[in-house]
C-alpha positions as CSV (number, residue, x, y, z in Angstrom):
1,M,35.7,-74.3,66.6
2,S,37.0,-77.6,64.4
3,D,32.4,-77.8,63.4
4,G,32.5,-74.3,62.5
5,G,35.8,-74.4,60.8
6,G,33.7,-76.8,58.4
7,R,31.0,-74.4,58.1
8,V,33.1,-71.5,57.5
9,A,34.7,-74.0,54.1
10,R,31.3,-75.3,53.8
11,R,30.2,-71.8,52.7
12,A,33.7,-70.4,51.2
13,A,32.0,-69.1,48.1
14,Y,29.0,-67.5,50.1
15,V,32.6,-66.1,52.4
16,L,34.3,-64.9,49.1
17,L,31.0,-63.6,47.4
18,A,28.1,-62.7,50.2
19,G,28.9,-58.7,50.3
20,A,28.7,-58.4,47.1
21,A,25.0,-61.1,46.2
22,A,24.2,-57.7,48.3
23,M,24.3,-56.8,44.4
24,A,22.6,-59.1,43.2
25,G,19.2,-57.6,41.9
26,L,20.8,-54.9,41.4
27,V,18.7,-51.7,40.5
28,S,18.8,-51.4,36.3
29,P,19.4,-47.3,36.6
30,A,17.3,-45.5,34.6
31,V,16.7,-44.7,31.7
32,A,15.0,-47.8,29.8
33,Q,14.1,-51.2,29.2
34,S,16.1,-53.8,31.1
35,S,15.9,-57.3,31.7
36,D,13.3,-57.5,34.1
37,A,11.5,-55.9,30.9
38,A,11.9,-56.6,27.6
39,A,14.7,-58.1,25.1
40,P,17.3,-55.7,24.0
41,A,16.1,-55.0,20.0
42,A,19.1,-56.6,19.4
43,V,20.6,-56.2,16.2
44,S,21.4,-60.2,15.2
45,S,24.2,-60.9,12.9
46,G,21.5,-59.8,10.4
47,G,22.3,-56.0,11.8
48,D,20.4,-53.2,12.9
49,A,16.8,-51.5,11.1
50,D,19.6,-49.3,9.5
51,A,21.5,-51.5,8.0
52,A,19.0,-53.0,6.5
53,T,18.5,-50.6,4.3
54,S,21.8,-48.5,3.9
55,G,24.9,-49.9,5.1
56,E,26.1,-53.4,7.0
57,I,27.8,-53.0,10.9
58,I,31.6,-53.8,10.9
59,V,32.6,-55.9,14.0
60,T,35.6,-58.0,14.8
61,A,34.6,-60.7,15.7
62,N,37.7,-62.5,13.7
63,K,40.0,-60.0,15.0
64,R,39.8,-58.5,12.1
65,A,37.0,-55.9,10.3
66,Q,34.2,-58.0,8.9
67,A,30.6,-57.2,8.5
68,L,28.9,-58.7,10.3
69,R,26.6,-60.8,8.2
70,S,29.9,-62.1,6.4
71,V,30.8,-63.6,9.4
72,A,30.9,-67.4,9.1
73,N,30.1,-67.0,13.6
74,S,27.2,-67.0,16.3
75,V,27.3,-63.2,16.5
76,T,24.9,-60.8,18.0
77,A,25.9,-56.8,17.8
78,L,24.1,-54.4,19.3
79,T,25.7,-51.1,18.6
80,G,25.9,-47.7,20.5
81,D,23.0,-45.8,19.0
82,Q,21.2,-49.2,19.4
83,L,22.0,-49.1,23.1
84,T,21.3,-45.6,23.6
85,A,17.7,-46.1,21.8
86,L,16.7,-48.4,24.7
87,G,18.4,-46.3,27.7
88,A,20.5,-49.6,27.8
89,Q,22.0,-48.9,31.3
90,S,23.8,-52.6,32.5
91,F,23.8,-55.7,31.9
92,K,20.6,-56.8,32.2
93,D,19.5,-54.0,30.5
94,Y,21.1,-56.0,27.1
95,L,22.3,-59.2,27.5
96,S,19.1,-61.1,28.8
97,G,17.1,-60.9,25.7
98,L,19.9,-62.4,23.1
99,P,19.4,-64.9,21.2
100,G,21.6,-68.1,23.1
101,V,22.0,-66.1,26.3
102,Q,20.5,-66.8,29.7
103,F,21.9,-64.0,32.2
104,Q,21.5,-64.8,35.6
105,Q,21.2,-61.7,37.7
106,S,22.0,-62.1,40.7
107,T,24.5,-58.9,40.7
108,P,26.8,-56.8,38.6
109,G,30.5,-58.5,39.4
110,V,28.4,-61.9,40.6
111,S,26.0,-62.2,38.6
112,N,26.4,-65.0,35.5
113,V,25.8,-65.1,31.6
114,T,26.4,-67.9,30.4
115,L,25.5,-68.7,26.4
116,R,24.2,-72.1,25.4
117,G,23.3,-73.3,28.7
118,I,27.0,-74.3,29.5
119,G,27.6,-73.4,33.4
120,T,27.1,-75.3,36.2
121,A,26.0,-72.0,39.0
122,T,23.4,-69.6,38.7
123,I,24.0,-67.2,41.8
124,Y,27.9,-67.5,42.7
125,P,30.6,-68.5,40.1
126,D,31.9,-72.0,39.8
127,Q,36.1,-72.3,41.8
128,G,37.6,-71.4,38.7
129,Q,37.6,-69.7,35.5
130,A,33.8,-69.2,34.4
131,T,32.6,-70.2,30.6
132,T,31.9,-66.8,29.2
133,G,35.1,-64.3,28.8
134,I,33.9,-60.9,29.1
135,Y,36.4,-58.4,27.5
136,I,37.1,-54.9,26.9
137,N,37.9,-53.3,23.7
138,D,39.4,-57.2,23.5
139,I,41.5,-56.9,27.1
140,P,39.9,-60.3,28.9
141,L,38.9,-60.0,32.6
142,T,37.8,-63.3,33.0
143,D,39.7,-64.4,36.1
144,P,42.0,-67.3,36.6
145,G,41.5,-68.8,39.8
146,F,37.8,-67.8,41.9
147,A,36.0,-65.5,39.5
148,L,36.3,-62.6,40.7
149,S,34.3,-59.4,39.6
150,V,33.1,-58.4,36.3
151,P,32.1,-55.1,36.1
152,D,28.5,-54.3,35.3
153,L,29.5,-52.0,32.0
154,D,27.6,-49.0,31.3
155,P,27.3,-48.9,27.7
156,F,27.1,-45.4,27.7
157,D,29.4,-44.2,24.5
158,L,30.1,-47.7,23.4
159,Q,30.7,-47.9,19.6
160,R,28.6,-51.7,20.5
161,V,28.4,-54.4,22.3
162,E,29.4,-57.6,20.1
163,V,28.6,-61.5,22.1
164,L,29.7,-64.5,20.0
165,R,27.9,-67.2,20.4
166,G,29.6,-70.7,20.5
167,P,33.2,-71.7,22.4
168,Q,35.9,-69.2,20.8
169,G,39.2,-71.5,22.4
170,T,40.7,-70.2,18.9
171,L,41.4,-66.3,19.0
172,F,40.4,-65.6,21.7
173,G,41.9,-68.4,24.3
174,A,40.5,-69.6,27.9
175,A,37.3,-68.8,29.6
176,T,35.5,-69.2,26.3
177,L,33.7,-72.5,26.0
178,G,29.8,-71.1,25.8
179,G,31.0,-68.1,24.0
180,A,32.6,-64.2,24.9
181,I,31.3,-60.6,25.4
182,N,33.1,-58.0,23.9
183,Y,32.8,-54.1,24.5
184,I,34.1,-52.0,22.1
185,Y,34.1,-48.3,23.1
186,N,34.2,-45.4,20.8
187,P,37.6,-44.4,19.0
188,V,38.7,-41.2,18.9
189,S,38.2,-38.8,16.0
190,L,41.1,-37.0,15.7
191,T,39.2,-34.5,13.3
192,D,36.2,-33.4,15.3
193,I,35.0,-32.5,18.4
194,Q,32.2,-34.3,19.8
195,A,30.1,-33.8,22.5
196,K,27.3,-35.5,24.4
197,A,25.2,-35.6,27.7
198,Q,22.4,-37.9,29.3
199,V,20.7,-37.4,32.5
200,S,17.9,-39.4,34.0
201,L,15.5,-39.5,36.9
202,Y,13.3,-42.3,38.0
203,G,11.6,-43.9,40.7
204,I,11.3,-47.9,41.4
205,H,8.4,-49.4,43.7
206,G,9.0,-50.3,46.9
207,G,11.2,-47.9,47.3
208,S,10.8,-43.9,49.0
209,D,13.6,-41.8,47.2
210,V,15.0,-40.6,43.5
211,G,17.2,-42.5,41.4
212,F,19.3,-40.4,39.2
213,T,22.1,-40.3,36.6
214,T,24.3,-37.8,35.0
215,K,26.5,-38.8,32.1
216,A,28.9,-36.9,29.4
217,A,31.5,-37.6,26.6
218,L,34.3,-35.7,25.4
219,N,36.1,-36.0,21.7
220,V,39.1,-33.0,21.5
221,P,41.7,-33.1,18.3
222,I,44.5,-31.5,20.5
223,V,46.3,-31.3,17.3
224,K,43.9,-32.1,13.9
225,D,45.0,-35.5,12.3
226,V,47.7,-36.2,14.8
227,F,47.1,-36.2,18.4
228,G,43.6,-36.5,20.7
229,I,42.1,-37.7,23.1
230,R,38.4,-38.7,24.3
231,V,37.1,-38.5,27.6
232,T,33.3,-40.1,29.6
233,A,32.3,-40.1,32.7
234,S,29.2,-41.1,34.4
235,H,28.2,-41.5,37.7
236,R,24.7,-43.1,38.5
237,S,22.6,-43.2,42.2
238,D,19.9,-46.3,42.0
239,P,17.2,-45.7,45.2
240,G,17.0,-48.9,46.7
241,Y,13.5,-50.9,47.5
242,L,13.9,-53.5,49.9
243,D,13.7,-52.7,53.7
244,N,16.2,-54.6,55.8
245,V,13.1,-55.4,58.8
246,G,16.6,-57.0,60.2
247,T,18.7,-53.9,60.7
248,G,15.6,-51.5,60.6
249,D,17.0,-49.9,57.1
250,K,14.7,-49.0,54.9
251,D,15.3,-49.1,51.4
252,S,18.5,-50.7,52.5
253,N,19.8,-52.2,48.9
254,T,21.4,-49.2,47.5
255,H,23.7,-48.8,44.7
256,R,26.1,-45.8,43.5
257,V,28.8,-46.0,40.6
258,N,31.0,-43.7,39.3
259,D,32.5,-44.6,35.6
260,V,35.6,-42.6,34.1
261,H,37.1,-44.1,30.6
262,V,39.5,-42.5,28.3
263,N,40.9,-43.4,24.8
264,A,44.1,-40.9,23.1
265,L,45.8,-42.0,20.0
266,L,48.5,-40.7,18.5
267,K,49.0,-40.8,15.0
268,I,52.9,-41.3,14.1
269,S,52.9,-41.8,10.4
270,D,49.8,-42.9,7.9
271,A,50.9,-46.2,9.1
272,L,51.8,-46.2,12.7
273,K,49.3,-45.1,15.4
274,L,49.6,-45.3,19.2
275,S,47.0,-44.9,21.4
276,Y,46.1,-45.5,25.2
277,F,43.3,-47.2,27.3
278,F,42.0,-45.9,30.4
279,F,38.8,-47.5,32.5
280,Y,37.8,-47.0,36.0
281,D,34.8,-48.1,37.6
282,H,33.7,-47.8,41.1
283,A,30.8,-49.6,42.6
284,H,29.0,-49.8,46.2
285,N,25.8,-51.3,47.3
286,G,24.1,-50.1,50.9
287,D,23.1,-54.3,51.2
288,G,22.1,-57.4,49.9
289,F,19.8,-56.9,47.1
290,Y,18.3,-60.8,47.6
291,S,14.6,-60.9,49.1
292,F,13.2,-63.6,51.9
293,P,9.7,-64.5,50.4
294,D,8.0,-65.7,53.2
295,I,8.4,-62.6,55.7
296,G,6.9,-60.3,53.1
297,D,7.1,-58.9,49.7
298,L,10.7,-56.7,49.5
299,K,11.5,-57.7,52.9
300,R,15.4,-58.9,54.0
301,D,16.8,-60.2,57.5
302,T,20.3,-60.1,57.8
303,I,21.8,-58.8,61.3
304,I,24.3,-56.0,59.4
305,N,23.3,-54.7,56.0
306,E,25.6,-56.7,53.1
307,T,27.3,-53.5,51.5
308,A,30.0,-54.2,48.8
309,T,32.6,-52.2,47.0
310,F,34.0,-53.6,43.6
311,I,36.9,-51.5,41.6
312,T,38.4,-52.4,38.0
313,R,40.8,-50.4,37.2
314,V,42.3,-51.4,33.7
315,H,45.6,-49.2,31.5
316,N,46.4,-50.4,28.4
317,M,48.6,-49.7,25.8
318,K,47.9,-50.3,22.0
319,L,50.9,-50.5,18.5
320,D,48.7,-50.5,14.8
321,G,51.7,-50.0,12.0
322,D,50.3,-51.0,8.5
323,L,53.8,-53.0,7.2
324,G,52.0,-53.3,3.9
325,F,52.3,-57.5,3.4
326,A,49.6,-57.0,6.9
327,S,48.8,-54.7,8.9
328,L,50.5,-55.2,12.8
329,T,48.6,-54.9,16.7
330,V,50.2,-54.9,19.6
331,S,49.1,-54.5,22.8
332,A,49.2,-54.8,26.7
333,A,47.5,-54.3,29.9
334,D,47.4,-54.4,33.0
335,S,44.5,-54.6,34.6
336,R,43.7,-54.8,39.3
337,K,40.4,-55.3,41.1
338,K,39.0,-55.2,44.5
339,Q,36.0,-56.2,46.5
340,N,35.6,-55.2,49.9
341,S,32.2,-57.4,51.1
342,W,30.1,-57.9,54.1
343,G,28.6,-61.4,54.5
344,D,26.4,-62.4,57.4
345,L,26.9,-65.9,58.6
346,T,24.5,-66.5,61.3
347,P,22.0,-68.9,60.0
348,Y,25.3,-71.5,59.0
349,Y,26.1,-71.2,63.2
350,G,23.4,-70.3,65.3
351,D,25.1,-67.9,66.8
352,P,25.7,-64.1,65.3
353,T,28.5,-65.0,62.5
354,I,29.6,-62.2,60.0
355,G,32.8,-62.9,57.3
356,P,34.1,-59.5,55.6
357,A,35.9,-60.8,52.1
358,N,38.4,-58.3,50.8
359,A,39.6,-60.1,47.0
360,R,42.6,-58.2,45.1
361,N,43.1,-59.2,41.8
362,H,46.5,-57.8,39.1
363,S,46.5,-59.3,35.5
364,Q,48.7,-58.2,33.4
365,T,47.9,-59.3,29.7
366,A,50.2,-59.6,26.2
367,E,49.1,-59.8,23.1
368,A,50.5,-59.2,19.3
369,R,48.7,-60.2,16.4
370,L,49.5,-59.8,12.2
371,T,47.0,-59.9,10.3
372,S,46.7,-59.8,6.1
373,P,44.6,-57.6,4.2
374,S,41.2,-58.6,3.6
375,G,39.4,-59.7,0.2
376,Q,42.8,-61.4,-1.0
377,R,42.1,-65.3,-2.6
378,F,43.8,-66.3,1.0
379,E,43.9,-64.3,4.2
380,W,45.5,-65.0,7.5
381,L,46.7,-64.2,11.0
382,L,49.0,-65.1,12.8
383,G,48.9,-64.6,17.0
384,A,50.8,-65.0,20.6
385,Y,49.6,-64.3,23.9
386,Y,50.6,-63.8,27.5
387,D,48.9,-63.3,30.8
388,R,50.1,-63.4,34.8
389,T,47.5,-63.0,36.8
390,N,47.8,-63.0,40.7
391,E,44.8,-63.0,42.9
392,G,44.5,-62.8,46.6
393,Y,40.8,-63.7,48.4
394,P,41.4,-63.3,53.1
395,T,38.1,-64.6,54.5
396,P,38.5,-64.2,58.1
397,T,34.8,-65.7,59.8
398,F,33.8,-63.3,63.0
399,Q,31.7,-64.5,66.0
400,N,30.3,-62.7,68.5
401,G,32.7,-59.8,67.3
402,V,35.9,-63.1,67.7
403,D,37.8,-63.8,64.8
404,I,36.8,-68.2,65.1
405,Y,38.3,-68.6,61.6
406,D,40.6,-68.0,59.0
407,F,40.6,-68.5,55.3
408,T,42.7,-67.1,53.1
409,V,44.2,-68.2,49.7
410,G,46.3,-66.9,47.0
411,Y,46.6,-67.9,42.9
412,K,49.6,-67.4,40.7
413,S,48.8,-68.5,37.4
414,H,50.8,-67.8,34.3
415,E,49.0,-68.0,30.7
416,K,51.1,-68.5,27.2
417,S,49.4,-69.7,23.9
418,V,50.0,-69.2,19.6
419,F,47.3,-68.7,17.5
420,G,46.1,-68.9,14.0
421,E,43.7,-69.1,11.5
422,A,43.1,-68.8,7.3
423,T,40.3,-68.1,5.1
424,Y,40.7,-69.7,1.4
425,H,38.4,-68.4,-0.7
426,L,38.0,-71.5,-3.0
427,T,35.4,-69.7,-5.7
428,D,33.6,-66.3,-5.3
429,T,30.6,-67.4,-3.2
430,L,32.9,-70.3,-1.2
431,R,35.4,-69.9,1.5
432,A,36.9,-72.1,3.7
433,T,38.5,-71.2,7.4
434,F,41.1,-73.4,10.0
435,G,42.6,-72.5,12.3
436,G,43.8,-73.7,16.3
437,R,45.5,-72.3,20.0
438,Y,48.1,-74.6,21.5
439,Y,48.6,-73.2,24.8
440,D,50.5,-73.7,27.5
441,I,48.9,-72.6,31.7
442,D,50.5,-73.1,34.9
443,L,49.2,-72.0,38.6
444,S,49.8,-72.9,41.7
445,T,47.6,-71.6,45.1
446,R,49.0,-71.7,49.0
447,T,45.5,-72.3,50.8
448,T,45.6,-70.5,54.3
449,Q,43.1,-72.2,57.0
450,G,41.9,-72.9,60.7
451,E,41.0,-71.3,63.6
452,P,43.7,-68.4,64.4
453,G,47.0,-70.3,65.9
454,D,46.3,-73.0,64.4
455,E,46.3,-72.4,60.8
456,S,47.3,-75.3,58.1
457,T,48.6,-74.0,54.6
458,T,48.1,-76.1,52.1
459,V,50.5,-75.5,48.1
460,G,48.7,-77.0,45.0
461,K,50.2,-76.7,42.1
462,Q,48.9,-77.2,38.4
463,K,49.9,-77.5,34.3
464,G,47.8,-78.0,30.8
465,H,48.4,-77.9,28.2
466,G,46.5,-78.2,24.4
467,F,45.1,-77.1,21.4
468,S,41.7,-75.4,20.4
469,P,41.1,-76.1,16.4
470,K,38.3,-74.2,14.4
471,G,36.9,-75.0,11.0
472,S,33.9,-73.5,9.3
473,I,33.2,-73.6,5.4
474,T,30.7,-70.9,3.9
475,Y,28.8,-70.3,1.2
476,E,27.2,-66.8,0.3
477,P,26.2,-66.4,-3.2
478,S,25.1,-63.0,-2.5
479,K,24.8,-60.2,0.0
480,N,20.9,-61.9,0.8
481,F,22.2,-65.0,1.5
482,M,25.0,-67.5,3.7
483,I,24.8,-70.3,4.9
484,Y,27.8,-71.8,6.8
485,G,29.1,-75.2,8.2
486,L,31.4,-74.6,12.0
487,I,32.8,-76.9,14.2
488,S,35.1,-75.0,17.5
489,K,36.6,-76.2,20.2
490,G,37.2,-74.2,23.2
491,F,38.4,-74.9,26.2
492,R,38.9,-73.4,30.6
493,M,42.3,-74.5,32.4
494,G,41.9,-76.6,35.4
495,G,43.0,-75.9,39.2
496,V,44.0,-76.4,42.5
497,N,41.3,-77.8,44.9
498,L,41.4,-75.5,48.8
499,V,40.8,-77.6,50.9
500,A,42.9,-80.0,52.9
501,P,43.1,-84.1,52.1
502,I,41.5,-86.3,55.2
503,P,41.7,-90.0,55.1
504,S,38.0,-90.6,54.9
505,F,37.6,-89.1,51.8
506,P,40.6,-89.4,49.1
507,T,39.9,-85.5,47.8
508,P,41.8,-84.8,44.7
509,A,44.1,-81.9,44.9
510,T,44.3,-80.7,41.5
511,Y,41.4,-81.1,39.0
512,G,42.1,-81.0,34.8
513,S,41.1,-78.7,32.6
514,D,37.2,-78.9,30.5
515,S,36.6,-78.5,26.8
516,V,33.2,-78.6,24.3
517,L,33.2,-79.6,21.1
518,N,31.2,-77.5,18.9
519,Y,28.8,-78.1,16.0
520,E,27.1,-75.8,14.1
521,I,24.8,-74.4,11.0
522,G,23.4,-71.0,10.8
523,T,22.0,-69.2,7.7
524,R,21.4,-65.5,7.0
525,F,19.2,-64.2,4.3
526,S,17.5,-61.0,4.0
527,L,13.7,-60.2,1.9
528,F,12.3,-57.8,0.2
529,D,15.0,-55.2,-0.5
530,R,16.5,-55.9,2.9
531,T,13.6,-54.7,4.8
532,L,13.5,-58.2,6.4
533,L,16.7,-60.2,8.1
534,I,16.5,-63.5,9.4
535,D,18.9,-65.6,11.0
536,T,18.7,-69.2,12.2
537,T,21.2,-70.7,14.0
538,A,21.2,-74.8,15.2
539,F,23.9,-76.3,17.3
540,Y,25.2,-78.9,19.2
541,V,27.8,-79.0,21.9
542,D,29.3,-81.7,23.9
543,W,31.1,-80.9,27.2
544,S,33.6,-83.6,28.3
545,N,35.0,-83.5,31.6
546,I,33.0,-81.0,33.4
547,Q,34.5,-78.6,35.8
548,L,32.0,-79.6,39.0
549,R,31.8,-78.3,42.4
550,L,30.8,-81.9,45.0
551,A,30.8,-81.9,48.8
552,R,32.8,-84.4,51.4
553,P,31.2,-85.7,54.4
554,D,32.1,-83.6,56.3
555,G,30.8,-80.4,55.1
556,R,33.7,-79.0,52.5
557,S,33.3,-78.6,49.1
558,Y,35.9,-79.4,46.7
559,V,36.1,-79.1,41.8
560,A,36.5,-82.7,40.2
561,N,36.0,-83.5,36.3
562,A,32.7,-86.1,36.1
563,G,30.9,-86.8,33.6
564,S,29.8,-84.5,30.4
565,A,26.8,-82.3,28.9
566,R,25.2,-82.0,25.8
567,S,23.4,-78.8,24.0
568,Y,21.5,-78.4,21.4
569,G,19.1,-76.1,20.1
570,L,18.2,-73.7,17.3
571,E,18.4,-69.7,18.0
572,N,16.8,-67.3,15.6
573,A,16.9,-63.3,15.5
574,I,14.1,-61.3,13.1
575,T,14.5,-57.9,11.9
576,W,11.4,-56.1,10.2
577,R,11.2,-52.4,8.8
578,P,8.6,-52.4,6.3
579,N,8.1,-49.0,6.1
580,H,10.9,-45.9,7.5
581,N,7.7,-45.4,10.8
582,L,8.6,-49.2,11.9
583,D,10.6,-50.9,13.6
584,F,10.4,-54.9,14.4
585,H,12.8,-57.0,16.1
586,A,12.3,-61.2,18.0
587,N,14.5,-63.1,19.8
588,V,13.7,-66.8,19.8
589,T,15.9,-69.5,21.8
590,Y,15.3,-73.0,22.3
591,L,17.4,-74.8,24.2
592,N,18.4,-77.8,26.2
593,A,21.0,-78.0,28.0
594,E,21.2,-81.6,30.2
595,I,23.7,-84.0,31.7
596,S,24.6,-86.9,29.2
597,K,25.7,-89.0,31.7
598,T,25.0,-89.8,35.3
599,L,27.4,-88.1,37.6
600,E,27.5,-89.4,41.4
601,L,28.1,-86.5,43.4
602,G,30.1,-86.6,46.6
603,D,27.2,-86.8,49.4
604,G,26.0,-90.1,48.2
605,S,23.3,-88.3,45.6
606,E,23.4,-88.1,41.8
607,L,22.6,-86.6,38.6
608,A,20.5,-88.6,36.5
609,K,21.3,-88.8,32.9
610,G,18.9,-85.6,31.4
611,E,18.7,-82.9,34.3
612,N,19.1,-79.6,32.8
613,L,21.8,-77.6,33.6
614,P,21.3,-75.1,36.3
615,G,19.7,-71.9,34.7
616,A,19.4,-73.5,31.3
617,S,15.4,-72.4,30.3
618,H,14.2,-74.8,27.3
619,W,12.2,-70.9,26.0
620,S,12.9,-67.3,25.3
621,T,11.7,-65.2,23.6
622,S,11.8,-61.6,22.9
623,E,10.4,-59.0,20.6
624,S,10.1,-54.8,20.5
625,A,8.0,-52.7,17.8
626,T,8.8,-48.7,17.9
627,Y,6.9,-46.6,15.8
628,H,8.1,-43.1,14.3
629,F,5.2,-40.9,13.7
630,D,4.8,-38.5,10.8
631,L,4.5,-35.3,13.2
632,P,6.4,-32.2,15.0
633,K,8.8,-33.5,17.2
634,E,9.2,-36.6,15.9
635,P,7.8,-38.1,18.7
636,Y,7.3,-42.9,18.9
637,V,6.4,-45.3,21.1
638,T,8.5,-48.7,22.4
639,L,6.7,-51.8,23.7
640,Q,9.2,-54.4,24.6
641,H,7.6,-58.3,25.7
642,Q,9.9,-60.3,27.3
643,Y,9.1,-64.2,28.0
644,I,11.9,-67.3,30.1
645,S,10.4,-70.0,30.7
646,H,11.1,-71.7,33.9
647,A,14.2,-73.9,34.5
648,T,16.1,-75.2,37.9
649,N,18.6,-73.6,39.8
650,N,22.0,-75.0,41.7
651,F,20.4,-78.3,40.5
652,T,17.7,-78.2,42.9
653,P,13.9,-78.7,41.5
654,L,13.2,-76.1,44.9
655,D,14.7,-73.7,43.2
656,S,12.8,-73.0,39.8
657,V,13.9,-70.1,38.3
658,G,12.1,-68.4,35.2
659,G,7.9,-68.9,34.1
660,Y,7.5,-65.1,33.4
661,N,6.7,-62.0,31.8
662,T,7.8,-58.7,31.6
663,L,6.5,-55.8,28.9
664,A,8.3,-52.4,29.0
665,L,7.5,-49.3,27.7
666,R,9.2,-46.5,26.1
667,V,7.7,-42.6,24.6
668,G,9.7,-40.6,23.1
669,A,10.7,-37.2,21.2
670,R,12.9,-34.6,19.6
671,F,13.7,-31.5,20.5
672,G,16.0,-30.1,18.4
673,R,19.5,-31.7,19.9
674,I,17.8,-33.4,22.7
675,D,15.7,-36.4,23.0
676,A,13.0,-36.8,25.8
677,Q,11.9,-39.5,26.4
678,A,9.5,-41.5,29.3
679,F,9.3,-45.0,30.1
680,V,8.2,-48.1,32.7
681,T,9.9,-50.9,33.2
682,N,8.3,-54.3,34.1
683,L,4.8,-52.7,33.7
684,T,3.4,-54.8,35.4
685,D,5.7,-55.4,38.5
686,K,6.3,-58.3,38.3
687,R,8.6,-60.4,40.9
688,G,9.9,-62.7,38.6
689,V,12.8,-65.3,40.1
690,A,15.9,-64.6,38.3
691,T,17.7,-66.7,41.2
692,A,17.0,-69.0,43.8
693,D,19.5,-70.0,46.7
694,F,18.5,-70.8,50.7
695,F,19.7,-68.6,53.2
696,G,20.0,-71.6,56.1
697,D,17.0,-72.9,55.6
698,A,15.5,-69.8,54.9
699,P,14.4,-69.6,50.9
700,I,15.8,-66.4,49.2
701,R,15.2,-64.6,46.1
702,F,16.4,-62.5,43.8
703,Y,13.2,-61.0,42.1
704,I,13.9,-59.6,38.9
705,Q,13.7,-55.3,39.3
706,P,10.2,-54.0,40.4
707,R,8.8,-51.8,38.6
708,M,10.9,-48.5,37.9
709,I,9.1,-45.2,35.7
710,G,11.6,-42.0,35.0
711,L,12.4,-39.7,32.6
712,S,15.6,-39.1,30.4
713,L,17.0,-36.7,28.5
714,D,20.2,-37.0,25.9
715,W,21.6,-34.3,24.2
716,S,24.6,-34.7,21.9
717,M,26.3,-31.8,18.6
């Protein structure tokens, strides 16, 4: 039995996430191009085509409202109108084609998003914090312990998505080594009744059922100019397309999602507003989304359906006040996550073995900021942040119906930080920005593991503090040209190892924080009366004291700070609108993310200097072109393409991913207030490998979604 305990610990990440991995390869729900198809027609910092001719997109990447093309940072913004036009439904529909983004599609909630190649895992998250911060309305969803699920956000009724590349340690804090993604929902209107709805039907190659989505949003000013509310609800039902030969179930990998979010706004006075935000997401999968290529196309073989359920609830209260000399923002959030999943562990034991994971997370965060008015020669921002999080992961293991091993870990963390940023306009065209964040973090764990009746408990503590600086200089002689240089630092908190020490192999009780130092030069310019927008960014990132998961001789895994890596490359984005008929967008990224010092691993092997980081494809490109015809009903057609070059997976050359092209096609027309669209994604039905692993000795593959054909209808007032 003791050997079984070693196997459980060795596969701790799998036990926790096996049912979650059942979501891997998740069906992109309905209505449009997905990362499986072409990249979204991203607005880079250059804005969208409309912005090129009629105005500028406003973003809050620096915690103040700014014109996107004036931000001295690598920012991509996708507007809600763009996401609707693309039919985007989930992460993979709009993230993977963006400049500098590597989206390892395994499962919503478990899928990894890395920016500029800063990551060491693809299928299963690293123990500890992620390297990319995820936010909803500035509310963090990143976990301090073992990374738990992040809801696969449906972009319906989003105002915009901001993707901030490069470390964001100064303004956003921990877990932003590679960058941050902020989802911002439409605000409440206190003057207008607004409503919109969307329905779609679709089928997926390999499946026999029809999928559908229904969504609606309603904004009502209950007391005009004083109090209003905005409610959005959606349901998504994706058909399965994988057959589980082990259980005999066809189309077993179904997916259901229900979302509700509520915005309420009270205007107390012209200078004071109080808002409330509620977010609820419930997702359920009927089985895993990975395939066994050795037994046939779109086939899997497990002794149970690896079901998974994810629930996320967020409550947020925010106060915004105008103090004259500055604006005050105070925000407090309460976030709760649940994950219930089942995994087949038979390959690691021989006899039929299954493992549930019932993870819980409760986070309470608060932030207060003072922000000076914009447009002054000296602009400043001061803030304070607090985070308290409790996490728990009970993961028993059952063999032939008998509990043979229990593994339970609990995390408690506290983070306190203060931050600030100041910009001085040296001239009308030249400005310098400096900022920093001081943080203090406490983390404690309690791990209980062993055979029932013979468990052992390990208690650990970790403390850390530090300073994360930022500095930039920007030259902007006109609205048609700007160039900036930026140096920024990001950090990720350390943690406590979950395994008991053994005499034959010293195991560190804790591991420290790791950090990145980012250098970049970016330029944005527009030509031909702002119908052609071009953004180019060159970057170099030093990643030091990397948190790396290693293996002991007894098979148990632990984390140690080992060595360093570097990432450098070019990010390019082009938006071209020569006339009112044609919109063209293209993104091209070159990335070289590699180990910069040979690492000795716990099992006696090594990672050689120059070896690529997992999932970091050297080349990724995406293009989309939309043509609007001057005909009744305003018909249009959109063609999209995406290419991702080969990359290694989990430092294993046998697990090569990427190396595929995909196409998507969409045609539509307007009938009054209704926009009708027919679409095909993954037009050639490619079996591109998004991520890969082994199920015991058997290879498994998370393929991009097969070809999908469907119809969607969008209505708005």
